[in-house]
Every structure is written in C-alpha cells, then in structure tokens.
C-alpha positions in Angstrom: 19.8 48.6 -25.5 22.0 50.7 -23.3 22.9 49.8 -19.8 22.2 52.2 -16.9 25.1 54.2 -15.4 26.2 52.7 -12.1 27.3 54.8 -9.1 30.5 53.8 -7.4 30.6 51.2 -4.6 28.8 50.8 -2.2 26.0 52.3 -4.4 26.6 49.9 -7.3 23.4 47.8 -6.8 21.2 50.8 -6.3 19.5 51.3 -9.7 17.4 54.0 -11.1 17.4 56.3 -8.0 20.0 58.9 -8.9 18.5 61.7 -6.8 18.2 59.5 -3.7 21.7 58.2 -4.1 23.1 61.8 -4.4 21.2 62.9 -1.3 22.5 60.0 0.8 26.1 60.2 -0.5 26.1 63.9 0.5 24.7 63.1 3.9 27.3 60.3 4.5 30.2 62.7 3.7 28.8 65.9 5.2 27.7 65.9 8.9 25.7 69.1 8.3 23.5 67.3 5.8 23.0 64.2 8.0 19.8 63.6 9.9 19.7 61.2 12.8 16.7 59.3 11.4 15.6 58.5 7.8 12.5 57.0 6.3 13.1 55.5 2.8 9.8 54.9 1.1 8.9 53.4 -2.3 6.7 50.7 -3.8 7.7 47.1 -3.4 10.6 46.2 -5.6 11.9 49.8 -5.8 15.1 49.0 -3.9 14.4 50.5 -0.5 16.5 47.9 1.4 19.3 47.9 -1.1 19.6 51.7 -0.8 19.4 51.5 3.1 22.4 49.1 3.3 24.4 51.1 0.8 23.8 54.2 3.0 24.7 52.2 6.1 27.9 51.1 4.5 28.8 54.7 3.5 28.1 55.9 7.0 30.4 53.4 8.9 33.2 53.5 6.4 36.2 55.7 7.4 36.5 56.9 3.8 35.1 56.3 0.4 38.0 53.8 -0.1 37.2 51.8 3.0 35.8 48.9 1.0 36.5 46.3 3.7 34.1 47.9 6.2 31.5 48.5 3.5 31.6 44.8 2.4 31.2 43.8 6.1 27.9 45.7 6.1 26.6 43.8 3.1 27.7 40.6 4.6 25.9 41.4 7.8 29.0 41.2 9.9 29.9 44.8 10.7 29.7 45.4 14.5 28.2 48.9 14.2 25.3 48.0 11.9 22.2 46.3 13.4 19.5 45.3 11.0 16.0 44.0 11.6 14.6 41.9 8.8 11.4 40.2 9.5 9.6 37.4 7.6 6.8 37.4 10.2 3.5 39.2 10.0 4.6 41.9 12.5 7.6 43.3 14.2 7.3 42.5 17.9 7.8 44.7 20.9 10.7 42.5 22.0 12.5 43.0 18.7 11.9 46.8 18.9 13.3 47.0 22.4 16.4 45.2 21.4 17.0 47.7 18.6 16.5 50.6 21.0 18.9 49.1 23.5 21.5 48.6 20.7 21.1 52.2 19.4 22.6 53.6 22.6 25.9 51.7 22.2 28.7 53.9 20.9 30.2 52.8 17.5 33.1 50.4 18.0 34.7 50.4 14.6 33.0 52.8 12.3 32.1 56.5 12.3 28.4 55.8 13.2 26.2 53.2 14.7 23.5 52.4 12.2 20.1 50.8 12.9 18.3 49.5 9.8 14.6 48.5 10.0 13.2 46.8 6.9 9.5 46.7 6.6 8.9 49.3 9.3 5.3 49.3 8.3 4.9 45.9 10.1 5.1 47.7 13.5 1.8 48.0 15.2 1.1 51.1 17.3 2.4 49.8 20.6 5.6 48.6 18.9 6.1 52.0 17.2 5.8 53.7 20.5 8.9 51.8 21.7 11.0 53.6 19.1 9.7 57.1 19.8 12.1 58.2 22.5 15.1 56.7 20.6 14.1 58.6 17.5 13.4 61.8 19.4 16.6 61.9 21.5 19.2 59.6 19.7 22.8 59.4 20.7 25.1 61.7 18.7 26.6 59.0 16.5 23.6 56.8 15.9 21.6 56.9 12.7 18.3 55.1 12.2 17.2 54.0 8.7 13.5 52.9 8.4 12.1 51.4 5.2 8.4 51.3 4.3 6.2 51.4 1.2 4.8 54.9 2.1 4.9 57.5 4.8 1.2 56.8 5.5 2.2 53.2 6.7 3.8 54.7 9.8 2.3 56.6 12.7 2.4 60.4 12.5 4.6 60.5 15.6 7.2 58.4 13.8 6.9 60.4 10.6 7.5 63.6 12.5 10.9 62.4 13.8 12.4 61.2 10.5 13.6 62.7 7.3 11.6 61.2 4.4 13.2 60.1 1.2 10.8 58.9 -1.5 12.1 56.6 -4.2 10.8 57.0 -7.8 8.9 54.3 -9.6 10.9 53.0 -12.7 9.0 52.6 -15.9 8.7 49.4 -17.8 11.5 50.2 -20.2 13.9 50.9 -17.3 13.0 47.6 -15.6 13.3 45.7 -18.9 16.9 47.0 -19.4 17.8 46.0 -15.9 16.4 42.5 -16.2 18.2 41.9 -19.4 21.4 43.1 -17.8 21.1 41.1 -14.6 19.6 37.9 -15.9 20.6 37.6 -19.5 16.9 37.1 -20.5 15.9 38.1 -24.0 14.2 41.4 -24.4 10.8 40.0 -25.1 10.7 37.9 -21.9 12.2 40.8 -19.9 9.6 43.3 -21.2 6.8 40.9 -20.4 8.1 40.3 -16.9 8.5 44.0 -16.3 4.9 44.6 -17.4 3.4 41.7 -15.5 5.3 42.5 -12.3 4.1 46.1 -12.6 7.7 47.3 -12.4 8.5 45.3 -9.2 12.2 44.6 -9.9 12.5 41.4 -7.7 9.3 39.9 -9.1 10.3 40.8 -12.6 13.6 38.9 -12.2 11.7 35.9 -10.9 9.2 36.0 -13.8 12.0 36.4 -16.3 13.9 33.4 -15.1 11.2 31.0 -13.8 9.0 29.3 -16.4 6.8 27.8 -13.7 6.1 31.2 -12.1 5.1 32.6 -15.5 2.9 29.6 -16.2 1.3 29.8 -12.7 0.4 33.5 -13.2 -1.1 32.9 -16.6 -3.1 29.9 -15.4 -4.4 31.9 -12.4 -5.6 34.8 -14.5 -7.3 32.6 -17.1 -9.0 30.6 -14.4 -10.5 33.7 -12.9 -11.7 34.8 -16.3 -13.5 31.5 -16.5 -15.4 31.9 -13.2 -19.2 31.7 -14.0 -20.9 30.9 -10.7 -20.5 30.0 -7.1 -19.3 26.5 -7.8 -16.5 27.6 -10.1 -15.7 30.5 -7.7 -15.1 28.0 -4.8 -13.1 25.7 -7.1 -10.8 28.4 -8.4 -10.3 29.9 -5.0 -9.2 26.5 -3.8 -6.7 26.2 -6.7 -5.3 29.6 -6.0 -4.8 28.9 -2.3 -3.1 25.6 -3.1 -0.8 27.1 -5.7 0.2 29.9 -3.2 0.8 27.4 -0.5 3.0 25.2 -2.7 4.9 28.3 -3.8 5.4 29.4 -0.2 6.7 26.0 0.8 9.1 25.9 -2.2 10.5 29.3 -1.2 10.9 28.5 2.5 11.6 24.7 2.7 15.3 24.9 1.7 15.9 27.8 4.1 14.1 26.0 7.0 16.2 22.9 6.5 19.5 24.9 6.4 18.6 26.8 9.6 17.8 23.6 11.4 21.0 21.9 10.3 23.0 25.0 11.3 21.4 25.1 14.8 22.1 21.4 15.3 25.7 21.8 14.3 26.1 24.8 16.6 24.9 22.8 19.6 27.0 19.8 18.6 24.2 17.4 17.5 25.0 15.1 14.6 22.4 14.6 11.8 19.9 12.0 12.8 20.9 12.1 16.5 18.2 12.6 19.0 17.8 16.1 20.5 18.4 16.2 24.2 15.6 17.5 26.3 17.6 20.5 27.4 17.9 21.7 23.8 14.4 21.0 22.6 13.3 24.6 23.6 15.8 26.0 21.1 14.5 23.7 18.3 10.9 24.6 19.2 11.7 28.4 19.1 13.2 27.9 15.6 10.3 26.0 14.4 7.9 28.6 15.8 9.8 31.4 13.9 9.7 29.3 10.7 5.9 28.8 11.0 5.5 32.5 11.3 7.7 33.1 8.3 5.6 30.5 6.4 2.4 32.3 7.3 3.9 35.6 6.0 5.2 33.9 2.8 1.7 32.5 2.1 0.0 35.8 2.7 2.6 37.6 0.5 1.9 35.0 -2.3 -1.8 35.5 -2.1 -1.4 39.2 -2.1 0.7 38.9 -5.2 -2.1 37.0 -6.9 -4.5 39.7 -5.9 -2.1 42.3 -7.3 -2.1 40.4 -10.6 -5.9 40.3 -10.6 -6.0 44.0 -10.0 -3.9 44.6 -13.0 -6.2 42.4 -15.1 -9.4 44.2 -14.1 -7.6 47.5 -14.4 -7.0 46.5 -18.0 -10.7 45.9 -18.4 -11.5 49.4 -17.2 -8.9 50.8 -19.6 -10.5 49.0 -22.5 -14.0 50.2 -21.4 -12.7 53.7 -21.7 -11.0 53.2 -25.0 -7.5 53.2 -23.6 -6.2 49.8 -24.9 -2.8 50.9 -25.9 -1.3 50.6 -22.4 -2.4 47.2 -21.1 -0.4 45.3 -18.5 -1.7 41.9 -19.7 -1.5 42.3 -23.5 -1.5 38.5 -23.9 -5.1 38.4 -22.7 -6.4 41.2 -24.9 -9.1 39.2 -26.7 -10.5 37.8 -23.4 -10.3 41.2 -21.7 -11.9 42.9 -24.7 -14.8 40.5 -24.6 -15.3 41.1 -20.8 -15.0 44.9 -21.3 -17.8 44.7 -23.9 -20.0 42.4 -21.8 -19.6 44.2 -18.5 -20.6 47.7 -17.4 -17.9 50.0 -16.0 -19.8 50.0 -12.7 -19.5 46.2 -12.4 -15.7 46.3 -13.1 -15.3 49.0 -10.4 -17.2 46.8 -7.9 -14.7 44.0 -8.6 -11.8 46.3 -8.2 -13.2 47.7 -4.9 -13.7 44.2 -3.6 -10.1 43.3 -4.6 -8.7 46.2 -2.6 -10.9 45.3 0.4 -9.8 41.6 0.2 -6.1 42.7 0.3 -6.9 44.8 3.4 -8.8 41.9 5.0 -6.0 39.5 4.6 -3.7 41.8 6.6 -6.3 41.6 9.4 -6.0 37.8 9.5 -9.2 37.0 7.6 -9.3 33.4 6.4 -7.7 33.5 2.9 -10.0 30.8 1.4 -13.2 32.5 2.5 -11.9 35.9 1.4 -11.0 34.6 -2.1 -14.3 32.8 -2.4 -16.2 35.9 -1.6 -14.1 37.9 -4.1 -14.7 35.4 -6.9 -18.4 35.3 -6.3 -18.3 39.1 -6.9 -16.4 38.4 -10.1 -19.1 35.9 -11.2 -22.1 38.0 -10.2 -21.1 41.6 -10.3 -22.4 42.0 -6.7 -20.7 41.6 -3.3 -22.0 38.6 -1.4 
C-alpha cells in the first residue's frame, strides 16, 4: 500500500487536499493572489483546522525557510496569530469582539497578522454581525481564516466577504492508507475504521486504535436493531445517553484536572491548599468554562451516535434498492438484510427523516434523553410519536 505524497513544511500534515494546498501556497507567496478573508469548508474530519494553521504559518513566515516562526504558529505561541478554538456550544459576542480588536493590531514579527476562527458555524447571528465590519474593511496586513462544515452554516453577509475554499471528501481507500501510516493499524482494522467513521479522519484514528470505542459503536447499533417497543426504546435510549456521558467525561476529565492544576500553580496555590476568597472567582470561571465544554462534548458524542445510526439505516435503504455492495456496516449485513426485507422503504425513510430532525433538535437544546426516546419509538413503530 503506497503512502500519500506529502507537501513540504508547514503543509506536511495536510493530507489529501492538493488543490487547496496549492491555492493557499500561492496566496501566501503572491500578494496579488491573497484575499483578506478566507472560508475553509469541508465535512468534519476533512482537515479544515490543520489547513488553516498551515496557511497561517506560511503567511507569517518571512520565507519558506523560516521554520522557527512556522513552528511557533503550531505551538500557539506566535504573537501575530490569534486563534479562537471553542469547546462550547456557541462562540460568544465577547470572544468575537476580542478577535476584532486584535485584528486591528499591526503585525509585530511576521508579514501578516492572522486571525483563525475554528468552528465559525457556532456563531449566532448577533455574534456574526460583530465580525462584519472587520471583514469588510480589514487592515492592510490582516488575514482572517474561518473554518466551517459548509458555506450555508454562515450568514450570507459573512459569506459575501470571504473567499471560499472547499475541501474534498477523501474516499475510504484514501483514509485507510492514512490510518495505516499514522497509527500502524493493520489494513483490515484501518479499512473498517474508515468505513465506520464515514471517512472522518479523526474518528477513524480513534476507532482504529481504541478497542472500547469500536465495541461501544457495535453494541449501540445492535441494541437499536433490537428495539421492539416503547419499553425497550426507553431502555436503549438510557444506555446510549449513559455511554455518551461516560465517553464525554473520559475525554474531558484529564484536561479539566490539568487546567485546574495549572491555574493553581499560576496563582501560587499548592496542591490541597485552600483557595483564598479573592481567587475563587477565577476558579469558578474555569469551572464554568469546563461545564460548557462538557456539555458540548456530550452533544458531540450523541451526535456521533446519531451519525452512526444514519449510516445503518442508510444501509437498509441501499439493501432495499438492491445496492448491497457498498454498505458502511458490512459486519451487520445479515441483520440489516432481515430488516430491509421486513420493512417498507417508506418506513426506513421515516426513520431517517426523524434521525435528521433529532440531530437538529439537539442543536436547539432539546433534552437528549427525550429526543432519543422519541426517535427509538419511531424505529420500533415506523411512525413518529
């Protein structure tokens, strides 16, 4: 299995996006090809943020050989690159205003000042409006780089002020090769991970290297296949929420502890020592941010489950139309074939429609347990409650 050809540093970790890399390399080296604001779009796992930081590194570097400056960007220490990464549900107005203020500073060390906004789709309308003037009339040496799943996720007023760059979706074979290269997983495991993740590179890496994650996914899909009535729908929904909650805690607990320890060291408080009243507000602010991140992590975990369920019922539709050669969940072929035979196409499409509605509902803060229970009742009955 051949390895993909890698572009030179700082583009080394940008994989499978040759056209996008070429466009941004040209823009970084030729001012006439450079726009003041860019919107990098692509499905989750396509490498939007990786590409954004590579572009930022190329922009601030004095030359293609200025590796020190470029590595500062990747380390998050370059003074001319400001990045907004959010683990919260939305990007706040306060955060957006801080970015705008920063964007008017002249570059202090590099050629440009660069503002990177990951997950720009998490800006509500009033927050997006804060950016409009900065995007419309930016300083001469400031470049904005926004990242989002699609152009439709941003307001038209934002889209009209940026240059779009759409990343391509890799195929399963591409992701398989990358996972083998990065993780050392065997080809069978890597191919299965690439399929099950639906070509999401980050999720494919996790599935290829985490036995528990693979087992949890398989158990969840099989439990949904076994739903037969309201009672089992409620029970399975509870199991899914609990598994997603445990997974979210596992992903955030270590980071939360490290952040708290770092803050205590910074303010000179030893481990186990009581926090003085004057510093409790800082601890409370940190804990508040961590709670918001935990909420986002839980929602992302539930959304991942719903994405897996969509892949499963998509497979059922494929089988119903005689297209069983391209299943995502090949390991469940027998069970899915039985369901495809027992169900009508209309019933499967009702479930898929409800799945899409459930994902949208969770983004609007609907209670996850109630949303999943309602969905699984539809799976059991073929009708929306």
